[in-house]
Backbone as CSV, one residue per row, in Angstrom:
resi,resn,N_x,N_y,N_z,CA_x,CA_y,CA_z,C_x,C_y,C_z
1,UNK,-119.733,-32.976,-32.748,-120.209,-31.672,-32.786,-121.688,-31.754,-32.974
2,UNK,-122.386,-30.939,-32.264,-123.859,-30.868,-32.256,-124.419,-29.910,-33.377
3,UNK,-125.487,-30.214,-33.995,-125.979,-29.261,-34.839,-126.826,-28.238,-34.123
4,UNK,-127.297,-27.230,-34.952,-127.984,-26.029,-34.247,-129.207,-26.442,-33.586
5,UNK,-130.024,-27.433,-34.173,-131.286,-27.738,-33.566,-131.155,-28.536,-32.219
6,UNK,-129.893,-29.124,-32.088,-129.698,-29.912,-30.849,-129.213,-28.955,-29.784
7,UNK,-128.665,-27.919,-30.105,-128.123,-26.924,-29.175,-129.120,-26.057,-28.505
8,UNK,-129.917,-25.396,-29.549,-131.088,-24.612,-28.984,-132.331,-25.420,-28.913
9,UNK,-132.696,-25.663,-27.692,-133.910,-26.563,-27.501,-135.185,-26.002,-27.667
10,UNK,-135.385,-24.791,-26.973,-136.657,-24.047,-27.024,-136.550,-22.657,-26.557
11,UNK,-137.457,-21.761,-26.936,-137.339,-20.403,-26.415,-138.003,-20.407,-25.056
12,UNK,-137.525,-19.512,-24.252,-138.167,-19.339,-22.910,-139.167,-18.120,-23.042
13,UNK,-140.448,-18.473,-22.885,-141.558,-17.405,-22.966,-141.959,-17.153,-21.580
14,UNK,-141.509,-16.045,-21.094,-142.022,-15.567,-19.645,-142.189,-14.119,-19.844
15,UNK,-142.712,-13.539,-18.775,-142.889,-12.029,-18.883,-141.580,-11.340,-18.967
16,UNK,-140.656,-11.712,-18.207,-139.378,-11.152,-18.186,-138.619,-11.312,-19.483
17,UNK,-138.725,-12.469,-20.142,-138.029,-12.842,-21.420,-138.736,-11.929,-22.575
18,UNK,-140.000,-11.760,-22.563,-140.662,-10.973,-23.457,-140.290,-9.527,-23.391
19,UNK,-140.159,-8.981,-22.045,-139.656,-7.701,-21.864,-138.260,-7.461,-22.389
20,UNK,-137.477,-8.430,-22.090,-136.104,-8.397,-22.647,-135.986,-8.492,-24.091
21,UNK,-136.960,-9.210,-24.763,-137.051,-9.266,-26.174,-137.282,-7.893,-26.907
22,UNK,-137.986,-7.025,-26.214,-138.244,-5.782,-26.789,-136.923,-4.894,-26.708
23,UNK,-135.987,-5.275,-25.875,-134.658,-4.626,-25.824,-133.598,-5.300,-26.740
24,UNK,-133.862,-6.404,-27.369,-132.951,-7.062,-28.255,-132.306,-8.201,-27.689
25,UNK,-132.708,-8.656,-26.466,-132.174,-9.725,-25.713,-133.242,-10.984,-25.716
26,UNK,-132.768,-12.081,-26.271,-133.657,-13.170,-26.468,-133.232,-14.462,-25.587
27,UNK,-134.024,-15.088,-24.892,-133.660,-16.180,-23.854,-134.138,-17.502,-24.425
28,UNK,-133.161,-18.458,-24.359,-133.466,-19.733,-24.902,-133.020,-20.812,-23.943
29,UNK,-133.691,-21.993,-23.901,-133.217,-23.128,-23.145,-132.192,-23.933,-24.105
30,UNK,-131.027,-24.175,-23.751,-130.032,-24.761,-24.549,-129.430,-26.117,-23.869
31,UNK,-128.772,-26.839,-24.736,-128.202,-28.042,-24.370,-127.042,-27.729,-23.185
32,UNK,-127.094,-28.557,-22.223,-126.390,-28.267,-20.956,-124.921,-28.182,-21.195
33,UNK,-124.299,-28.877,-22.130,-122.871,-28.887,-22.215,-122.414,-27.868,-23.362
34,UNK,-123.250,-27.206,-23.943,-122.957,-26.288,-25.114,-122.276,-25.051,-24.443
35,UNK,-121.123,-24.545,-25.142,-120.544,-23.258,-24.589,-121.110,-22.078,-25.455
36,UNK,-120.611,-20.922,-25.071,-121.138,-19.627,-25.571,-120.889,-19.508,-27.077
37,UNK,-119.703,-19.989,-27.565,-119.427,-19.984,-29.011,-120.428,-20.825,-29.851
38,UNK,-120.624,-22.022,-29.357,-121.647,-22.905,-30.001,-123.045,-22.299,-30.069
39,UNK,-123.391,-21.773,-28.794,-124.716,-21.205,-28.748,-124.909,-20.012,-29.782
40,UNK,-123.872,-19.149,-29.828,-124.003,-18.013,-30.786,-124.005,-18.383,-32.188
41,UNK,-123.233,-19.475,-32.465,-123.357,-19.969,-33.877,-124.505,-20.623,-34.275
42,UNK,-125.105,-21.287,-33.367,-126.435,-22.060,-33.525,-127.507,-20.986,-33.597
43,UNK,-127.619,-19.986,-32.904,-128.633,-18.954,-32.962,-128.605,-18.178,-34.213
44,UNK,-127.306,-17.804,-34.680,-127.223,-17.146,-35.844,-127.553,-17.945,-37.100
45,UNK,-127.268,-19.234,-37.012,-127.607,-20.077,-38.108,-129.083,-20.387,-38.182
46,UNK,-129.855,-20.549,-37.035,-131.165,-20.806,-37.072,-132.037,-19.737,-37.456
47,UNK,-131.672,-18.491,-36.915,-132.670,-17.292,-37.012,-131.996,-16.220,-38.103
48,UNK,-130.874,-16.487,-38.459,-130.192,-15.516,-39.587,-130.071,-14.121,-38.941
49,UNK,-129.545,-14.027,-37.761,-129.280,-12.832,-37.056,-127.710,-12.697,-36.636
50,UNK,-127.290,-11.434,-36.450,-125.959,-11.273,-35.879,-125.945,-11.236,-34.419
51,UNK,-125.156,-12.243,-33.771,-125.185,-12.374,-32.294,-124.056,-11.439,-31.672
52,UNK,-124.326,-10.547,-30.765,-123.438,-9.735,-30.345,-122.814,-10.179,-28.940
53,UNK,-123.696,-10.834,-28.145,-123.307,-11.188,-26.811,-124.087,-12.422,-26.292
54,UNK,-123.521,-13.377,-25.549,-124.200,-14.469,-25.057,-124.005,-14.510,-23.504
55,UNK,-125.049,-14.623,-22.716,-124.980,-14.844,-21.341,-125.620,-16.149,-20.957
56,UNK,-124.977,-17.069,-20.212,-125.535,-18.371,-19.803,-125.583,-18.549,-18.317
57,UNK,-126.595,-19.442,-17.962,-126.736,-19.692,-16.520,-127.326,-21.031,-16.470
58,UNK,-127.042,-21.776,-15.471,-127.615,-23.029,-15.093,-128.684,-22.839,-13.992
59,UNK,-129.944,-23.339,-14.363,-131.101,-23.205,-13.445,-131.058,-24.528,-12.672
60,UNK,-130.906,-24.410,-11.446,-130.817,-25.666,-10.507,-132.204,-26.209,-10.520
61,UNK,-132.272,-27.664,-10.154,-133.415,-28.412,-10.072,-134.306,-27.749,-8.901
62,UNK,-135.600,-27.975,-8.877,-136.473,-27.546,-7.929,-137.652,-28.604,-7.884
63,UNK,-138.359,-28.462,-6.814,-139.528,-29.320,-6.570,-140.806,-28.713,-6.985
64,UNK,-141.708,-29.443,-7.351,-143.106,-28.965,-7.666,-144.150,-29.877,-7.090
65,UNK,-145.197,-29.364,-6.642,-146.384,-30.134,-6.061,-147.141,-30.627,-7.313
66,UNK,-147.724,-31.847,-7.155,-148.394,-32.510,-8.263,-149.951,-32.437,-7.856
67,UNK,-150.662,-31.744,-8.761,-152.122,-31.773,-8.768,-152.665,-31.705,-7.419
68,UNK,-152.408,-30.703,-6.623,-152.994,-30.379,-5.318,-152.867,-31.583,-4.352
69,UNK,-151.982,-32.400,-4.499,-151.670,-33.454,-3.535,-150.330,-33.136,-2.837
70,UNK,-150.144,-33.992,-1.883,-148.890,-33.723,-1.081,-147.667,-34.301,-1.765
71,UNK,-147.751,-34.936,-2.879,-146.733,-35.581,-3.478,-145.876,-34.423,-4.328
72,UNK,-144.571,-34.443,-4.237,-143.581,-33.491,-4.856,-142.778,-34.337,-5.848
73,UNK,-142.690,-33.730,-7.082,-141.691,-34.282,-8.058,-140.638,-33.325,-8.115
74,UNK,-139.420,-33.820,-8.602,-138.229,-33.033,-8.707,-138.085,-32.719,-10.272
75,UNK,-137.969,-31.496,-10.615,-137.677,-30.974,-11.947,-136.317,-31.116,-12.119
76,UNK,-135.834,-31.404,-13.306,-134.359,-31.472,-13.528,-133.825,-30.002,-13.806
77,UNK,-132.531,-29.924,-13.630,-131.971,-28.637,-13.930,-131.689,-28.489,-15.414
78,UNK,-131.594,-27.242,-15.800,-131.292,-27.105,-17.288,-130.491,-25.656,-17.451
79,UNK,-130.024,-25.449,-18.762,-129.139,-24.246,-18.866,-130.012,-23.284,-19.865
80,UNK,-129.929,-21.952,-19.425,-130.672,-20.931,-20.205,-129.454,-20.057,-20.705
81,UNK,-129.765,-19.458,-21.979,-128.834,-18.590,-22.528,-129.617,-17.346,-23.107
82,UNK,-129.077,-16.156,-22.737,-129.631,-14.883,-23.210,-128.749,-14.307,-24.187
83,UNK,-129.266,-14.158,-25.396,-128.527,-13.761,-26.587,-128.879,-12.351,-26.973
84,UNK,-127.935,-11.526,-27.072,-128.188,-10.110,-27.549,-127.747,-10.087,-29.044
85,UNK,-128.806,-9.559,-29.858,-128.488,-9.541,-31.306,-128.306,-8.164,-31.710
86,UNK,-127.924,-7.921,-33.023,-127.692,-6.608,-33.603,-128.923,-5.700,-33.624
87,UNK,-128.658,-4.401,-33.746,-129.847,-3.558,-33.794,-130.607,-3.683,-35.027
88,UNK,-131.870,-3.357,-35.048,-132.797,-3.487,-36.116,-132.978,-4.959,-36.522
89,UNK,-132.714,-5.871,-35.677,-132.894,-7.272,-36.035,-133.891,-7.867,-35.003
90,UNK,-134.663,-8.865,-35.462,-135.738,-9.455,-34.532,-135.787,-10.930,-34.748
91,UNK,-136.240,-11.681,-33.793,-136.549,-13.021,-33.941,-138.084,-13.207,-33.764
92,UNK,-138.755,-13.692,-34.787,-140.143,-13.608,-34.905,-140.924,-14.423,-33.807
93,UNK,-140.396,-15.525,-33.180,-141.092,-16.282,-32.292,-141.420,-15.547,-31.018
94,UNK,-140.643,-14.414,-30.767,-140.753,-13.721,-29.424,-141.785,-12.493,-29.723
95,UNK,-142.326,-12.262,-30.840,-143.218,-11.262,-31.236,-144.604,-11.450,-30.594
96,UNK,-145.127,-10.505,-29.878,-146.490,-10.637,-29.307,-147.496,-10.132,-30.301
97,UNK,-148.431,-10.949,-30.852,-149.385,-10.512,-31.970,-150.723,-10.088,-31.207
98,UNK,-151.529,-9.720,-32.099,-152.861,-9.421,-31.694,-153.183,-7.974,-31.445
99,UNK,-154.126,-7.450,-32.261,-154.576,-6.182,-32.078,-156.031,-6.084,-31.792
100,UNK,-156.367,-6.847,-30.706,-157.764,-7.039,-30.231,-158.347,-5.815,-29.566
């Protein structure tokens, strides 16, 4: 059995993920063999929130050009999970700060 820090690898910080975070849906990169129950338990344990729903998807590998050369490297595939939490709850790492 994996512990919570091994299941939830890192948050996905993109424009869409931050837009979804304002609606109460948070996106994480997770361990590839973790199932929805394990992901829900790990997120609730790490961030002390009530998980209502978990959606998962596997992002297929793709190629990327390296430093303006013709070389292409292959990026590995990974699994993303979108977690919906209870109302009036937040995960602080998705909060955008700054009143500049």
